[in-house]
N, C-alpha and C positions, 0 to 999 in steps of 0.2 A: 749705583750712585745716583743721587737726586738730580733731575734735570732742572734748568733754570725756569723759574716761574715769575717773571717781572710783574705780572698783574696782581698775583698774591702779594708781592712785597709792597706794591703801591696801596693795596686795600688796607694793609696793616698800618702804614705810615698815615694815610688819610683818616683812617678810623680814629688814631690817636689825636690828630689835629682837631677833628670835630669834637672829641671829648673835652679837649682843653678850652676851645671857644664856647661850647654849649655845655658848661659843667652841670647845669641843672637837668639836663637830659642825658647825662652820661649813661652809657649802656650797662655799666656794672654799679651804678650808684645805688646805695641802699637807703630807702626812705625809712627813717626810724620813727618820726612822730609827725605832728602837724606844725611844728615850728618853722622858722625861715633861716636857721643858721646851719653851718656846714663845717665838717672836718675832713681833710683829704691829705694825700701825699703819695709818695712813690716808694717802691722796693727796688734796689739797684745794686750793681757790682761797683763798689768804691775802689777802683783800681789803684789810685795813689793814697788812699786812706786819709783824705783830708776832711771827710764828712760833708763835702759839697758835691751835689749831683751835677755833672757836666752834661749840658744838653747837645742837641744835634749841631747847633751853630758854633759850639766851642772848639778850640783846637784839638782836644782829645776827648771827644764824647764817650760816655760810659754806657754799659749795657744795663737794661732793666730786666726784671725778673717777673714773670707772670705766674698766676695760680699760687700766690702766697696768701695765707689767711691772716687778717688783721681783725681783732675784736674791739668793739666799742663798749666801754663801761661807763655807768653813771656812778659818781662818788656822792654818798650821803653820809650822815652821821652814824648810820647803821652799817656802813661799809660799802663795798662795790657790788654792783649788780650788772650782769651782762645784758646789754640792749640789743646788740646785733653783731653779725660777722660779715666780712666781705672778702672776696678773692680779688687779688690784682689782675687787671686785664693785660692785654698784649702789650700795652705801653708801661706795665708796671705800676699802674695807677689804681688806687682805691679811693672811694668817696662815700661819706655818710652824710645824707641830707635830711631836712625836716627836723633839725635839732632845736629844742627849746633852750631858753637861758638856763644854765646850770654848770655844774662841775663834772668834767669827763676824764676818762683815761683811754689811751689807745695801747693795745698789746699785740705784738706780732708773734705768730708761731714761727719759730726759727726753722727755715728750710733746711732739711737734713743734709742736702748735697753741698752746703756752702759753709765757709768759715765765717764766723760772726764778725761784723765790722762795727763802724761808728754810726750811731743814730743821732739825728739832728732836729732840734726843736724847730717848730714852724713859726709862722707869723700870722697875726690876726688883723684883718681889715674889713672894711665895708664891701658890700656887693659892688659898689662903684669903684673900689680899689683905693679908697682913702684909708690912711691909718687910723686905728681906734685908740684913743688915748686914755680912756677911763672905763672902769667896770669890767675889764678883761685881764686875763693872765695867760701867757703862752704855756705855763706849766713848767715842769721839771723833767729832765731826761734821765731814765734809768736803763739798764740793759734790756733791749727789746721792748721798751715801754716808754710812754709819755704819760705823766700823771699831773693831777691838779690843773687841768686846762679849764679855765673859767671863761665861759661865753655869756654874752648878752644876746638879745634878739637882733637879727638882721646883720650878722657878721660871718666872715669866712675865715676859718683857720686852715692854712694850706702849708705845703712844704713840710709836713711832719714826715721825714724821710727815714726809712730804715736801710742801713748800708750793710753789704756783705763784702768780704774780702776776695772771694773767688771760690771756685769749686775745690772741694776736698780731693786729695790725690786719688783716692780709690773711686771717685766718681768720674775722673777724666778717662774717656775711652777713645778708641781709634776713630770713632765716627766724628768726634770733635776735631781730632788731629788732622783727619783727611778732608774735613769740610763737607761731609755728605748730609749733615743735618742742617735744617734752617737755623741760622742764628737768631737770637732775640733782636728786636729793632731798637735803634736809638730812639730817645724821647725827643720829639720836636721842641724847639725853644718856645716857651709860652708867648713871648713877645712877637714871634714871627708866624704863630699859628694862624692868626686871622688872615694875613696876607697870602699864605700858601692855600688856605681854604678857598679864598676868593679866586685865586689863580685856577685852582682845579675846577671850580664851579664854571669859570669862564670857558675853560677847555671843553667841558662836557656840554655847555651851551652851544658852542660852535659846531661840535659834532652832531648834535641833534638837529641843527638848522640846515645841514647839508642834505 
């Protein structure tokens, strides 16, 4: 049976916080081209099937899923062309950076262990967090896909989330029931990420000064 490893658990949580605060340097971000726009989101277990990811600060936070492949496609008059693929990290997060103005699609490779759930369109805003009112479209949602996402320069399309309902019965094993395997981490709430990161930095600074 696995022993407790608090330091490993902290490493996972703070890695996720850093990725949310510093999205441009996200460890698993895929640089596509030389543009300055971005598309990103999460893959998670939607336990109540409402299509909304519950973060760590919510009453009933939901699990995220790592190592899920998401493909980015460009849409032109000639059809779709695959630009890049990304795997979700330990926080269930995927990110495509360096995007130029254009029309894009996101397609998830359905993880075989999970029952398919609801997918939720994201929102588009500036790098400063202001809403974008013209020249963009969040797209349309299909099964395991978001299509017709229209971006202009210098915008962020985020919260393009793929939801799963839970493990299929034949993938549930005794190791999950007995709790011997490490559980996936909850996602830190974006609004609180910067505060937690600063607090962690302060603790580390105090330890170094001793």
